[in-house]
C-alpha positions in Angstrom: -6.4 -32.0 -11.4 -8.0 -29.1 -9.5 -11.8 -29.4 -9.0 -12.1 -25.7 -10.0 -10.7 -23.4 -12.6 -7.5 -21.8 -11.4 -7.2 -18.1 -10.8 -5.6 -16.1 -13.5 -4.1 -13.5 -11.1 -2.0 -13.9 -7.9 -3.9 -13.9 -4.5 -2.9 -10.3 -3.5 -3.8 -8.8 -6.9 -5.4 -5.4 -6.2 -3.6 -4.9 -2.9 -1.3 -1.9 -2.9 1.6 -1.6 -0.4 3.7 1.5 0.3 7.0 0.0 1.5 8.7 2.9 3.4 11.1 0.7 5.3 14.8 0.4 4.8 17.5 -2.3 5.0 16.2 -5.8 5.5 13.2 -6.7 7.8 10.7 -4.4 6.2 11.9 -4.7 2.6 11.9 -8.5 3.0 8.3 -8.3 4.2 7.4 -6.2 1.2 9.1 -8.6 -1.2 7.0 -11.5 0.2 3.8 -9.5 -0.5 5.0 -8.6 -4.0 5.7 -12.3 -4.7 2.0 -12.9 -3.9 0.8 -10.3 -6.3 0.6 -7.0 -4.3 1.7 -3.8 -6.1 4.6 -2.8 -3.8 5.9 0.7 -4.1 9.3 1.2 -2.5 9.6 4.7 -1.1 13.2 5.8 -0.9 15.2 9.0 -0.1 16.0 11.1 -3.1 19.6 10.8 -4.2 20.5 8.1 -1.6 17.8 5.4 -1.5 17.8 2.4 0.7 21.1 1.9 2.5 21.5 -1.6 1.1 21.9 -0.2 -2.4 25.5 0.6 -1.5 26.2 -2.5 0.6 28.6 -4.2 -1.7 30.4 -5.6 -3.6 29.1 -7.5 -5.4 26.9 -5.4 -7.6 25.1 -6.1 -10.9 27.8 -5.2 -13.4 27.4 -1.6 -14.5 24.9 -0.6 -11.8 26.4 0.6 -8.5 22.9 1.0 -7.0 22.0 -2.6 -7.4 24.0 -4.6 -4.8 23.5 -8.2 -4.2 22.1 -7.3 -0.8 19.5 -5.0 -2.3 18.6 -7.6 -4.9 17.9 -10.1 -2.2 14.9 -8.3 -0.7 13.4 -5.9 -3.4 12.3 -8.0 -6.4 8.9 -7.2 -7.8 8.7 -3.7 -6.5 8.5 -0.2 -8.0 10.8 2.5 -6.7 9.6 6.0 -5.9 11.8 8.7 -4.4 10.2 11.1 -2.0 11.4 13.4 0.8 8.6 13.1 3.4 10.2 15.6 5.7 9.4 18.3 3.1 5.9 19.7 3.3 5.2 19.0 -0.4 6.7 15.5 0.1 4.5 14.9 3.2 1.4 15.9 1.2 2.3 13.5 -1.6 3.0 10.8 1.0 -0.5 11.1 2.5 -2.1 11.3 -1.0 -0.3 8.0 -1.8 -1.4 6.4 1.4 -5.0 7.2 0.6 -4.5 5.0 -2.5 -2.7 2.2 -0.6 -3.9 -0.7 1.6 -0.8 -1.3 3.6 2.1 0.8 4.9 5.4 -0.9 6.0 7.7 1.5 7.9 10.6 1.4 10.3 10.6 5.1 11.3 12.5 6.0 14.4 10.1 6.8 17.2 11.2 10.5 17.4 11.0 10.9 13.6 7.5 9.4 13.5 6.3 11.8 16.2 8.0 14.8 14.6 6.4 14.0 11.2 3.0 13.1 12.6 3.4 9.5 11.4 2.8 7.6 14.6 0.4 4.6 14.3 -2.4 6.5 16.0 -1.9 9.6 13.7 -1.8 7.4 10.6 -5.0 5.6 11.4 -6.8 8.8 12.4 -6.0 10.2 8.9 -6.3 6.9 7.0 -8.9 4.8 8.9 -8.7 1.8 6.5 -4.9 1.6 6.4 -3.0 -1.5 7.6 0.0 0.3 9.2 2.9 -2.1 10.0 5.5 -0.6 12.2 8.8 -2.5 12.5 11.4 -1.6 15.1 14.2 -3.1 17.2 12.2 -3.4 20.4 8.6 -2.4 19.7 6.7 0.8 20.4 6.3 0.1 24.1 8.6 -0.7 27.0 11.8 1.0 28.3 13.8 0.2 25.1 11.2 1.5 22.6 13.5 4.3 21.4 16.6 2.1 21.1 17.9 1.3 17.6 17.7 -2.4 16.6 20.5 -4.1 14.7 20.3 -7.7 13.8 23.7 -8.6 15.4 22.8 -6.9 18.6 19.3 -8.5 18.6 20.8 -11.9 18.2 22.9 -11.2 21.3 20.2 -9.6 23.4 17.5 -12.2 22.6 19.6 -15.2 23.8 20.1 -16.6 20.3 23.8 -16.1 20.3 24.1 -17.8 23.7 22.8 -21.1 22.3 24.7 -20.8 19.0 28.2 -22.0 18.3 30.6 -24.6 19.7 30.1 -25.9 23.2 33.4 -24.4 24.1 34.4 -21.0 23.1 32.6 -17.7 22.4 28.9 -17.4 21.4 28.2 -17.2 17.6 25.7 -15.3 15.5 23.8 -17.1 12.8 25.4 -16.8 9.4 22.6 -14.5 8.0 20.7 -11.6 9.5 18.1 -14.1 10.9 16.4 -11.7 13.3 15.6 -9.4 10.3 14.3 -12.3 8.2 12.2 -13.7 10.9 10.7 -10.3 11.6 9.8 -9.9 7.9 8.0 -13.2 8.0 6.1 -12.4 11.1 5.2 -9.0 9.7 3.9 -10.3 6.5 1.8 -12.9 8.4 0.3 -10.1 10.6 -0.4 -8.0 7.5 -2.3 -10.8 5.8 -4.3 -11.4 9.0 -5.1 -7.7 9.2 -6.2 -7.5 5.6 -8.5 -10.5 6.3 -9.9 -8.8 9.4 -10.4 -5.5 7.5 -12.6 -7.3 5.0 -14.9 -8.2 7.9 -14.7 -5.0 10.0 -14.1 -2.3 7.5 -11.4 -0.6 9.5 -7.7 -0.5 9.5 -5.1 -1.8 12.0 -1.8 -0.8 13.5 0.8 -3.6 13.7 3.7 -3.3 16.1 6.5 -5.8 15.3 9.8 -5.9 17.1 13.0 -7.7 16.0 13.8 -8.6 19.6 10.3 -10.3 20.1 10.6 -12.2 16.9 14.1 -13.5 17.6 13.0 -14.7 21.0 9.8 -16.3 19.8 11.7 -18.2 17.1 13.8 -20.0 19.7 10.8 -22.2 20.3 11.8 -25.5 22.0 15.2 -24.2 23.4 13.7 -21.1 25.1 10.7 -23.2 26.2 13.1 -25.7 27.8 14.4 -23.0 30.0 10.9 -21.8 31.0 9.9 -25.4 31.7 13.0 -26.5 33.7 14.5 -23.3 34.9 17.9 -24.6 33.7 20.0 -22.6 31.2 20.5 -24.7 28.0 24.1 -25.2 27.1 25.4 -24.6 23.6 25.5 -27.8 21.6 27.5 -26.7 18.6 26.2 -28.9 15.7 24.3 -31.2 18.0 20.7 -31.1 19.2 19.7 -30.2 22.7 16.9 -32.8 22.9 17.6 -35.5 20.3 20.6 -37.9 20.1 22.3 -38.6 17.7 21.2 -35.6 15.7 24.3 -33.6 14.6 27.2 -33.2 12.3 29.7 -36.1 12.1 33.0 -36.5 10.4 33.2 -39.4 7.8 36.3 -41.0 6.4 36.6 -38.2 3.9 34.3 -35.4 4.8 31.2 -34.3 6.8 27.6 -35.6 7.1 24.6 -34.5 9.1 22.9 -37.4 10.8 19.2 -36.8 11.8 18.1 -39.8 13.9 14.7 -38.4 14.9 13.1 -41.5 16.5 13.9 -44.8 18.0 13.1 -46.8 14.8 15.6 -44.6 12.9 18.2 -45.3 15.6 17.9 -49.0 15.1 17.9 -48.6 11.3 21.0 -46.5 11.5 22.8 -49.1 13.7 21.8 -51.9 11.2 23.0 -49.8 8.2 26.3 -49.3 10.0 26.7 -53.0 10.8 26.1 -52.4 14.5 22.9 -54.3 15.1 24.0 -55.1 18.7 24.3 -51.4 19.5 20.8 -50.9 18.2 19.6 -53.7 20.4 21.3 -52.3 23.5 18.5 -51.6 26.1 20.5 -48.7 27.6 20.1 -46.7 24.3 16.7 -47.9 23.3 14.8 -44.6 23.6 15.7 -41.0 22.7 15.4 -40.0 26.4 18.0 -42.6 27.3 20.3 -41.5 24.5 20.0 -37.8 25.5 20.8 -38.8 29.1 23.7 -40.9 28.0 24.9 -38.5 25.3 28.5 -38.7 26.5 28.5 -42.5 25.8 26.4 -42.5 22.6 28.0 -39.7 20.6 31.6 -41.1 20.8 30.4 -44.5 19.6 28.6 -42.9 16.7 31.7 -40.7 15.9 33.9 -43.8 15.7 31.3 -45.6 13.5 30.9 -42.7 11.1 34.7 -42.5 10.4 34.7 -46.0 9.0 33.2 -45.1 5.6 33.5 -42.3 3.1 30.6 -39.9 2.7 29.4 -41.5 -0.5 29.2 -44.9 1.2 27.2 -43.4 4.0 24.8 -41.8 1.6 24.1 -45.1 0.0 23.7 -47.0 3.3 21.5 -44.4 5.0 19.3 -43.9 2.0 18.7 -47.6 1.7 17.8 -47.7 5.4 15.6 -44.6 5.2 17.7 -42.8 7.8 17.5 -39.0 7.4 20.9 -37.4 6.6 22.5 -34.6 4.6 25.7 -33.6 3.0 27.0 -30.1 3.9 26.8 -28.3 0.5 28.1 -25.0 -0.8 26.0 -22.4 -2.7 27.5 -23.7 -5.9 26.2 -27.1 -5.0 22.8 -25.8 -3.9 22.0 -23.7 -7.0 23.1 -26.5 -9.4 20.9 -29.0 -7.6 18.0 -30.5 -9.6 15.7 -30.2 -6.6 16.5 -26.5 -6.2 15.9 -25.9 -9.9 12.7 -27.9 -10.1 11.3 -25.8 -7.3 12.1 -22.6 -9.0 14.4 -21.4 -6.3 16.7 -19.9 -8.8 15.1 -17.5 -11.3 16.4 -15.2 -14.0 15.4 -11.7 -14.7 16.9 -9.0 -16.9 18.7 -5.9 -15.7 18.1 -2.5 -17.3 20.6 -3.2 -20.0 18.9 -6.5 -20.9 21.5 -8.8 -19.3 20.4 -11.8 -17.4 20.5 -11.6 -13.6 19.9 -14.7 -11.3 17.9 -14.1 -8.2 16.7 -16.3 -5.3 13.2 -17.6 -6.0 10.1 -17.5 -3.8 9.5 -20.6 -1.7 5.7 -20.2 -1.9 4.1 -22.7 -4.3 0.4 -22.0 -4.9 -2.0 -24.4 -6.5 -5.0 -22.7 -8.0 -3.4 -19.2 -8.4 -0.1 -18.0 -10.0 2.7 -16.2 -8.2 3.4 -12.7 -9.5 5.9 -12.8 -12.4 9.4 -12.0 -11.1 10.8 -8.6 -12.0 14.1 -7.0 -11.5 14.6 -5.0 -8.3 14.2 -1.4 -9.3 16.9 1.2 -9.8 16.6 4.2 -7.5 13.5 6.2 -8.4 13.0 4.2 -11.5 9.2 4.4 -11.4 8.7 7.8 -9.7 7.2 9.6 -12.6 5.0 6.6 -13.5 3.7 6.0 -10.0 2.9 9.7 -9.4 1.1 10.0 -12.7 -0.8 6.7 -12.3 -1.9 7.2 -8.7 -2.0 11.0 -8.3 -2.5 12.3 -11.8 0.7 14.3 -11.8 2.1 15.1 -15.3 5.7 15.1 -16.4 6.2 18.8 -15.9 4.8 18.6 -12.3 7.2 15.7 -11.5 10.1 17.6 -13.1 9.4 20.6 -10.8 9.3 18.3 -7.8 12.6 16.8 -8.8 14.2 20.2 -9.2 13.1 21.1 -5.6 14.6 17.8 -4.3 11.1 16.6 -3.2 11.3 13.4 -5.4 
């Protein structure tokens, strides 16, 4: 029971965001803000829209501008088409910015300069704006003009060098992790800037780079290099600094074993019927087990193959030893915990058919999340947004459409 009456509106109610970014990092950031109640207007190119609209299959049946990729990072938004390179489109863009609190953009440096949309120019014209600029390498340094692609960023940031089997080539992470991390860092910075603006009364320019975010997110592994000067070796499905903490084969499948402390080590050994191993002073501490990894891991591998996965689940659960079965998406989205947390939600497509989406991981007590809405079709709310914010009537919007401005 909360000691106060809960809010009736989401925490970012009243905040308006112009999401002028494309593909993943910026749109994912905008989606996070929409989940928290911001009015997020997705600005897209007339006739084409965000590149990810066409990145399929799969698509929502009957809608070739609603790919699964696009659905994953654009729920809760309104779509407005606008050609900001056209003088009339540029005028509308700035009139919209005057009505917005936040701009998210990933303009190329040369394009921003040509259009007069550099952070300095934006803040000079809109002094209360939070202008969040997302790029591959940031707006400073020798690579400031280079394009940034997630796969390349994973390679250049060192992330691929620590990912994959110990032997063989480096691997990328299975999703565009650099983009997702950048979206998270960007949304965090925007929230901080909005808080600061309430105190100072002026806007802020935010410079977020995929390369910086990918490097910062390597936390303990990158820090291990800075601390020791030694290059960390790829561990595959093992952990660089904890043993045993990795994927093991069972008698009939696979299981992740997460022995995070010395008490859990002894509990694991007892659950496996190997109390003597747990009492062996050579392996008593994690530091010893890391140093003697070549002895410990083969012992655990042999032990894990004695029982099927289900037997291990029972034994380890009773012993309070952290572990996990490797699941497919079919398993994940049918799981009671996933459903209880609202991580699968259903919206309706423009034809009224149900469409399942990934839910928001943010659970607020005392305020609601924004009700989930279907990611928009290209330009779906153009007329409504321009009428609502700029007072343009249907005939004026129609004339702009005929000129290719919207």
